[in-house]
C-alpha positions as CSV (number, residue, x, y, z in Angstrom):
1,F,69.7,42.4,-44.7
2,P,72.1,42.6,-47.6
3,N,70.6,42.8,-51.1
4,H,67.3,44.0,-49.6
5,F,65.6,47.4,-49.8
6,L,65.0,48.6,-46.2
7,F,61.9,50.7,-45.7
8,Y,61.7,52.7,-42.5
9,Q,58.4,53.8,-41.1
10,V,58.4,57.5,-40.4
11,G,54.9,58.6,-39.4
12,D,52.5,57.8,-42.2
13,F,55.3,57.0,-44.7
14,Y,57.9,54.4,-45.4
15,E,61.2,56.1,-46.2
16,V,64.3,54.7,-48.0
17,F,67.7,56.3,-47.7
18,G,71.1,56.4,-49.5
19,E,71.9,54.2,-52.5
20,D,68.7,52.2,-51.9
21,A,66.7,55.4,-52.3
22,I,68.3,56.1,-55.7
23,K,67.5,52.5,-57.0
24,V,64.0,52.5,-55.5
25,S,63.1,55.9,-57.0
26,Q,64.2,54.7,-60.4
27,I,62.2,51.4,-60.2
28,L,59.1,53.0,-58.8
29,D,59.4,56.2,-60.8
30,I,59.0,58.4,-57.7
31,V,60.7,61.6,-56.6
32,L,64.2,61.4,-55.1
33,T,65.0,64.1,-52.5
34,N,67.8,64.8,-50.0
35,Y,67.8,64.5,-46.2
36,N,70.1,66.9,-44.2
37,S,71.6,64.9,-41.4
38,K,73.2,66.3,-38.2
39,S,76.6,66.0,-39.8
40,S,75.5,68.5,-42.5
41,T,75.9,65.9,-45.2
42,K,73.1,65.3,-47.6
43,T,71.6,61.8,-47.9
44,E,69.4,60.7,-50.7
45,M,65.8,59.9,-49.6
46,T,62.5,58.7,-51.1
47,G,59.3,57.5,-49.6
48,V,55.8,56.1,-50.2
49,P,52.6,56.3,-48.2
50,I,51.9,53.4,-45.8
51,R,48.3,53.1,-47.0
52,S,49.5,52.2,-50.6
53,I,52.7,50.2,-49.7
54,D,51.3,47.0,-51.3
55,T,51.2,48.6,-54.7
56,Y,54.8,49.6,-54.5
57,I,55.9,46.3,-53.1
58,D,54.2,44.6,-56.0
59,K,56.2,46.6,-58.5
60,L,59.5,45.9,-56.6
61,I,58.8,42.2,-56.3
62,K,58.0,42.0,-60.1
63,N,61.4,43.6,-60.7
64,G,63.1,40.8,-58.7
65,C,63.7,42.8,-55.5
66,K,63.5,41.9,-51.8
67,V,61.9,44.3,-49.3
68,V,62.3,44.7,-45.6
69,L,59.8,46.7,-43.6
70,C,61.0,48.4,-40.4
71,D,58.0,49.7,-38.4
72,Q,57.9,52.2,-35.6
73,F,56.5,51.6,-32.2
74,A,55.8,54.2,-29.6
75,I,57.8,53.7,-26.4
76,G,55.5,53.1,-23.5
77,G,52.6,52.3,-25.9
78,S,51.5,55.9,-26.5
79,V,52.4,58.8,-28.6
80,K,52.7,62.1,-26.8
81,A,51.9,65.4,-28.5
82,N,55.3,66.9,-27.8
83,N,58.5,65.1,-28.6
84,P,57.2,61.5,-28.9
85,R,59.8,58.7,-28.6
86,F,59.8,55.6,-30.9
87,T,61.6,52.4,-31.3
88,R,61.8,50.5,-34.6
89,K,62.1,46.9,-35.5
90,V,61.9,44.7,-38.6
91,T,58.4,43.3,-39.0
92,R,58.4,41.8,-42.5
93,V,60.8,40.4,-45.0
94,I,59.2,40.1,-48.5
95,T,60.8,38.2,-51.4
96,P,59.3,36.9,-54.7
97,G,58.8,33.4,-53.3
98,T,57.4,34.3,-49.8
99,V,54.7,36.8,-50.4
100,T,51.2,36.1,-48.9
101,E,49.3,39.3,-49.7
102,D,46.4,38.7,-52.1
103,S,47.2,41.9,-54.0
104,L,50.7,40.6,-54.8
105,L,49.7,37.1,-56.0
106,E,48.1,35.6,-59.1
107,K,44.9,33.9,-58.1
108,S,45.0,30.9,-60.5
109,V,48.6,29.8,-60.1
110,N,50.8,28.8,-57.2
111,N,53.6,31.1,-56.0
112,F,56.4,28.6,-55.4
113,L,59.6,29.0,-53.4
114,L,62.1,26.3,-54.5
115,S,65.1,24.9,-52.6
116,I,67.8,22.9,-54.4
117,Q,70.4,20.6,-52.8
118,K,72.9,18.9,-54.9
119,I,75.0,15.8,-54.0
120,S,77.1,14.1,-56.7
121,H,74.8,13.4,-59.7
122,K,71.5,13.7,-57.8
123,V,69.6,16.8,-56.9
124,S,66.9,17.1,-54.3
125,L,64.2,19.8,-54.6
126,S,61.7,21.1,-52.1
127,W,59.1,23.6,-53.1
128,V,56.5,25.5,-51.0
129,D,53.7,27.9,-51.8
130,V,53.8,30.0,-48.6
131,S,50.5,31.6,-49.5
132,T,48.6,28.2,-49.3
133,G,51.0,25.9,-47.4
134,Y,51.4,23.4,-50.3
135,F,54.7,21.5,-49.7
136,A,56.4,18.9,-52.0
137,V,59.7,17.2,-52.3
138,T,61.5,15.1,-55.0
139,S,64.9,14.0,-56.3
140,V,66.1,13.9,-59.9
141,D,69.2,13.1,-61.8
142,I,71.3,16.2,-62.5
143,D,70.5,15.9,-66.2
144,N,66.8,16.4,-65.4
145,L,67.2,19.4,-63.2
146,E,66.3,22.0,-65.8
147,N,63.2,20.0,-66.9
148,E,62.0,19.7,-63.3
149,I,62.5,23.4,-62.6
150,T,60.6,24.3,-65.8
151,R,57.7,22.1,-64.6
152,I,57.6,23.6,-61.1
153,N,57.9,27.2,-62.4
154,P,59.1,28.7,-59.1
155,K,59.1,32.5,-58.4
156,E,62.3,32.2,-56.3
157,I,65.1,29.6,-56.0
158,I,67.3,29.1,-53.0
159,I,70.7,27.6,-53.7
160,S,74.1,27.5,-52.0
161,S,77.0,29.3,-53.6
162,K,78.9,26.1,-54.2
163,D,76.1,24.8,-56.4
164,Y,75.5,28.1,-58.2
165,N,76.7,28.3,-61.8
166,E,76.0,31.9,-63.0
167,N,76.1,31.0,-66.7
168,F,73.7,28.1,-66.3
169,W,71.1,29.9,-64.1
170,K,71.2,33.2,-66.0
171,S,70.9,31.6,-69.4
172,K,68.3,28.9,-68.5
173,F,66.1,30.9,-65.9
174,P,66.7,34.6,-66.6
175,N,63.3,35.6,-65.2
176,T,63.5,33.6,-62.0
177,F,64.8,35.2,-58.8
178,I,67.8,33.4,-57.4
179,T,68.8,33.6,-53.8
180,I,72.4,32.5,-53.1
181,T,72.9,31.6,-49.5
182,E,75.8,30.3,-47.3
183,V,73.4,29.7,-44.4
184,L,71.9,26.2,-44.6
185,G,69.3,24.7,-42.4
186,D,69.9,22.1,-39.7
187,I,68.6,18.6,-40.5
188,K,67.8,17.9,-36.8
189,S,65.7,21.0,-36.5
190,A,64.0,20.3,-39.8
191,T,63.2,16.8,-38.6
192,Q,61.6,18.3,-35.5
193,S,59.6,20.7,-37.7
194,L,58.4,17.8,-39.8
195,Q,57.4,15.9,-36.7
196,D,55.4,18.9,-35.5
197,L,53.7,19.1,-38.9
198,F,53.0,15.3,-38.8
199,Q,51.4,15.5,-35.3
200,Q,49.3,18.5,-36.4
201,S,47.8,16.3,-39.1
202,S,47.1,13.4,-36.6
203,N,44.8,13.1,-33.7
204,T,46.8,10.7,-31.5
205,S,50.3,11.7,-30.5
206,N,51.6,8.2,-29.6
207,D,50.6,6.7,-32.9
208,A,51.8,9.8,-34.7
209,I,55.3,9.4,-33.3
210,L,55.5,5.7,-34.4
211,S,54.0,6.5,-37.8
212,F,56.4,9.5,-38.2
213,E,59.4,7.2,-38.2
214,N,57.9,5.4,-41.2
215,Y,57.0,8.6,-42.8
216,L,60.6,10.0,-42.4
217,E,62.2,6.9,-43.9
218,Q,60.8,7.8,-47.4
219,F,63.2,10.9,-47.5
220,T,66.9,10.7,-48.4
221,S,69.4,12.7,-46.4
222,T,69.8,15.1,-49.4
223,E,66.0,15.6,-49.4
224,L,66.0,16.3,-45.7
225,Q,68.7,18.9,-46.2
226,S,66.7,20.5,-49.0
227,I,63.6,20.5,-46.7
228,S,65.8,22.0,-43.9
229,N,67.1,24.8,-46.2
230,I,63.6,25.9,-47.3
231,L,62.2,25.8,-43.7
232,H,65.2,27.8,-42.5
233,Y,64.7,30.4,-45.2
234,I,61.0,30.7,-44.5
235,S,61.7,31.2,-40.7
236,Q,64.1,34.0,-41.6
237,T,61.6,35.8,-43.8
238,H,58.6,35.3,-41.4
239,L,60.0,36.7,-38.2
240,N,57.1,37.0,-35.9
241,V,54.7,34.2,-36.9
242,Q,55.5,31.1,-39.0
243,P,53.1,30.1,-41.8
244,M,51.0,27.0,-41.7
245,L,52.5,24.4,-44.0
246,D,51.2,21.1,-45.2
247,L,53.1,17.9,-44.5
248,P,55.5,17.5,-47.4
249,L,54.4,15.2,-50.2
250,R,57.2,13.2,-51.7
251,S,56.9,13.0,-55.5
252,D,58.7,10.2,-57.4
253,E,60.0,10.7,-60.9
254,N,58.1,7.5,-61.9
255,Q,54.7,8.8,-60.6
256,S,54.3,11.5,-63.3
257,M,54.9,11.9,-67.0
258,Q,58.4,13.1,-67.8
259,I,58.4,16.1,-70.2
260,D,61.7,17.8,-71.1
261,G,61.8,21.5,-70.5
262,N,61.9,22.5,-74.2
263,S,58.9,20.4,-75.1
264,F,57.1,21.7,-72.0
265,K,57.6,25.2,-73.3
266,S,56.9,24.4,-77.0
267,L,53.7,22.6,-76.2
268,E,52.6,25.8,-74.4
269,I,51.1,23.8,-71.5
270,T,50.8,26.6,-69.0
271,K,52.3,29.6,-70.9
272,N,52.3,30.7,-74.5
273,L,55.7,31.4,-76.2
274,S,55.0,34.9,-77.4
275,S,53.9,36.7,-74.2
276,Q,54.8,34.2,-71.5
277,T,51.2,34.4,-70.1
278,S,48.6,31.7,-69.8
279,K,46.5,33.2,-72.6
280,H,46.1,30.7,-75.5
281,S,47.9,28.0,-73.5
282,L,46.6,24.5,-72.9
283,L,45.8,25.4,-69.3
284,N,43.8,28.4,-70.4
285,S,42.0,26.4,-73.1
286,I,40.7,23.7,-70.8
287,N,40.3,25.7,-67.6
288,R,36.6,25.7,-66.8
289,T,37.0,25.8,-63.0
290,V,35.0,28.3,-61.1
291,C,37.2,29.0,-58.1
292,S,40.9,29.9,-57.7
293,M,41.7,26.8,-55.7
294,G,40.4,24.6,-58.5
295,S,42.5,26.6,-61.0
296,R,45.7,26.0,-59.1
297,L,44.9,22.3,-58.7
298,L,44.4,21.9,-62.4
299,S,47.6,23.8,-63.1
300,R,49.6,21.4,-60.9
301,R,48.1,18.4,-62.5
302,L,48.9,19.6,-66.0
303,Q,52.5,20.3,-65.0
304,A,52.9,16.8,-63.7
305,P,50.4,14.4,-65.4
306,S,50.0,11.2,-63.4
307,V,51.0,7.8,-64.9
308,D,49.3,5.9,-62.1
309,L,46.7,3.8,-64.0
310,K,44.5,3.1,-60.9
311,W,44.4,6.8,-60.1
312,I,43.7,7.8,-63.7
313,N,40.8,5.3,-63.9
314,S,39.3,6.6,-60.6
315,Q,39.4,10.2,-62.0
316,L,37.8,9.0,-65.3
317,D,35.0,7.4,-63.2
318,F,34.3,10.8,-61.7
319,V,34.4,12.5,-65.1
320,E,32.0,9.9,-66.6
321,E,29.5,10.4,-63.8
322,F,29.6,14.2,-63.7
323,T,29.4,14.3,-67.5
324,K,26.3,12.0,-67.6
325,N,24.6,13.9,-64.8
326,R,24.6,17.5,-66.1
327,I,22.0,18.7,-63.7
328,L,24.1,17.7,-60.7
329,T,27.2,19.2,-62.3
330,E,25.5,22.6,-62.9
331,E,24.1,22.6,-59.4
332,L,27.6,22.1,-57.9
333,R,29.2,24.6,-60.2
334,K,26.6,27.2,-59.3
335,V,27.4,26.8,-55.6
336,L,31.2,26.7,-56.1
337,R,31.2,30.0,-57.9
338,D,30.7,31.7,-54.6
339,C,33.5,29.8,-52.9
340,H,36.3,32.1,-51.6
341,D,40.0,31.3,-51.6
342,V,40.0,29.4,-48.3
343,E,43.7,28.3,-48.6
344,R,45.1,31.9,-48.8
345,A,42.6,33.4,-46.4
346,L,43.6,30.9,-43.7
347,Q,47.3,31.6,-44.3
348,R,46.8,35.4,-44.1
349,L,44.8,35.0,-40.8
350,A,47.5,32.6,-39.4
351,L,50.2,35.1,-40.2
352,D,48.2,38.0,-38.9
353,R,48.9,39.8,-42.1
354,S,45.5,40.1,-43.5
355,S,44.6,43.6,-44.5
356,S,41.0,42.6,-44.3
357,G,41.0,40.2,-41.3
358,P,37.3,40.4,-40.4
359,R,36.4,39.9,-44.0
360,D,38.7,36.9,-44.4
361,L,36.9,35.4,-41.4
362,Q,33.6,36.1,-43.1
363,A,34.8,34.5,-46.3
364,L,35.7,31.4,-44.3
365,G,32.2,31.4,-42.8
366,K,30.6,31.6,-46.2
367,S,32.8,28.9,-47.5
368,F,31.7,26.6,-44.7
369,V,28.1,27.3,-45.7
370,I,29.0,26.4,-49.3
371,C,30.6,23.2,-48.1
372,R,27.4,22.2,-46.3
373,E,25.4,23.0,-49.4
374,L,27.6,20.9,-51.6
375,K,27.2,18.0,-49.2
376,E,23.4,18.4,-49.3
377,I,23.3,18.4,-53.1
378,L,25.6,15.3,-53.3
379,S,23.5,13.4,-50.7
380,K,20.5,13.6,-53.0
381,Y,22.4,11.6,-55.6
382,S,24.4,9.3,-53.4
383,I,21.7,6.6,-53.6
384,E,22.4,6.4,-57.4
385,N,26.1,6.2,-57.1
386,T,28.5,5.7,-54.2
387,L,31.1,8.0,-55.8
388,Y,28.9,11.0,-54.7
389,L,28.9,9.7,-51.2
390,K,32.7,9.5,-51.1
391,V,33.0,13.1,-52.3
392,S,30.5,14.2,-49.7
393,K,32.4,12.5,-46.9
394,D,35.7,14.0,-48.1
395,L,34.3,17.5,-47.7
396,G,34.2,17.2,-43.9
397,D,31.9,18.7,-41.3
398,F,32.4,22.4,-40.4
399,S,29.0,23.1,-38.8
400,E,30.4,24.2,-35.4
401,L,32.8,26.7,-37.0
402,E,30.1,27.9,-39.4
403,S,27.8,28.5,-36.4
404,L,30.5,30.2,-34.4
405,L,31.5,32.6,-37.2
406,S,27.8,33.3,-37.9
407,R,27.2,34.4,-34.3
408,A,30.4,36.4,-34.0
409,L,30.3,38.4,-37.3
410,C,27.9,41.0,-38.5
411,D,26.9,41.4,-42.1
412,E,28.8,44.7,-42.7
413,L,32.4,44.4,-41.5
414,P,35.3,46.8,-41.4
415,M,38.4,46.2,-43.5
416,R,40.6,45.7,-40.4
């Protein structure tokens, strides 16, 4: 794992050795000591408690570092009092664009990993939020690359060495972590992965295979290579269990308003110019959402405003109705305030990386209750307007899961 900090589990601590220890101790501001090896040479060493590892990983990630955790496992499944024997293996690879832990993420914005594939004057981009499964693809002219990256605002970019221009990337995106790789994904395996995702979102396998051919036709070969690269990178950073990903959405340049990078920054749409935070930005000024999933959706829509007149008018219809019916709006907002971050809770559970697994399950159960309550509120008003009926149907029916989790979980749950 070149260019990664390797943390070895030793008992209740994670230890780092050699040159990595020197760098880690400086970044984390922790004590650097020496380890006397069998060869009588001293090796630098530093360490942190396992129970607080997320705090230290957060600081390393914010400093643009990659972290590898190598955990210890007792041979034979038990630890003997005298001279226990252990084996070790890498269990997690953590990079700025692949984190899934809630403590390492901003609640109201997506944490995007971006893959770039360049051919001639066209560039294909694929971006994924591993913490939620959101997956999108597009192609732009090379002249619009900077604008598109500014809009997406990725935490990490994957690019091949032949497409990497150090002067361009360091001057234009100094605060974005760049991963330069020679290992590219295989289009054939990526196509199979896409078909698996497609079939997961469909109920009938035969129809899914026929429809998948049509779905696949919308992507260019360059876009498929970009998709392949990002899927390969995700598979290399999630060694034991792969994250759940949405079926990639293809975004066309003509579907959204084109804003050049400088204007996007100057207009302070998602960040202010002085502190580079959302405070006093357009997003912060209009964000009246009451749950983190709504905040992320609003942010994405502001970053790429639609120019589809039909879609815009349909949204304006909703705005008009909810503005006129303030009682309904307040009822819905009151219920939504208790909604948990279902997207990220599901992903943590799928990856078996939840530090509060039972509580994430409980959060899902409570969110299913909220979903039912929203449907009940909307049904009262559906006679007045069919728009409410449509929203109610889109919410789905999770009564079986709600009942199952209610029976399985007690009120007071342990953290793990």
